[in-house]
C-alpha positions as CSV (number, residue, x, y, z in Angstrom):
1,E,0.4,0.1,-0.2
2,L,2.9,2.6,1.1
3,A,4.6,1.6,-2.9
4,A,1.1,2.2,-4.4
5,K,0.9,5.6,-2.3
6,V,4.6,6.7,-3.4
7,M,3.6,5.9,-6.9
8,I,0.4,7.9,-7.2
9,E,2.8,10.9,-5.8
10,L,5.8,10.4,-8.4
11,L,3.0,9.9,-11.0
12,G,1.5,13.4,-9.9
13,T,4.6,15.1,-10.4
14,Y,4.6,14.9,-14.1
15,T,3.0,17.5,-16.3
16,D,1.2,17.8,-20.1
17,E,4.2,18.0,-21.6
18,N,6.1,15.1,-20.3
19,A,3.7,12.7,-19.1
20,S,4.1,10.3,-22.2
21,Y,7.3,9.3,-20.5
22,A,5.4,7.8,-17.3
23,R,3.2,5.6,-19.6
24,E,4.7,2.2,-18.5
25,D,4.6,3.5,-14.4
26,A,0.8,4.4,-14.8
27,I,-0.2,1.2,-16.6
28,K,1.3,-0.4,-13.6
29,C,-0.1,1.8,-11.2
30,I,-3.4,1.3,-12.5
31,A,-2.7,-3.2,-13.1
32,T,-1.8,-3.0,-9.3
33,A,-4.5,-1.0,-8.2
34,L,-7.5,-3.0,-10.0
35,A,-5.6,-6.5,-8.4
36,D,-5.7,-4.7,-5.2
37,P,-8.6,-6.0,-3.3
38,N,-8.9,-3.2,-0.9
39,T,-9.2,-0.6,-3.6
40,F,-12.5,0.4,-4.4
41,L,-12.3,3.9,-6.3
42,L,-10.2,4.3,-8.7
43,D,-11.2,7.9,-9.4
44,P,-7.9,9.3,-7.8
45,L,-5.7,7.9,-10.5
46,L,-7.9,9.3,-13.4
47,S,-6.9,12.8,-12.2
48,L,-2.7,11.8,-12.9
49,K,-1.5,13.4,-15.9
50,P,0.5,9.9,-17.2
51,V,-3.3,8.6,-16.6
52,R,-5.3,10.6,-18.6
53,F,-2.4,10.1,-21.1
54,L,-3.6,6.6,-21.7
55,E,-6.8,7.6,-22.7
56,G,-8.6,5.2,-25.5
57,E,-6.2,2.6,-24.3
58,L,-7.7,-0.7,-23.0
59,I,-5.9,-0.3,-19.7
60,H,-7.7,3.2,-19.4
61,D,-11.1,2.2,-20.7
């Protein structure tokens, strides 16, 4: 859980200009959240620029 919080903080530091560089980390963060039985809301991830960069891809939808 601590690792997930750190990953969310890290992804939160990206801007529109460099969000594409965090693509793999964003995918891992989404996959980890989906696999966690204690995670019920994914809304906090949707505000992260690297996650928004994935819009239209299967992992995002």
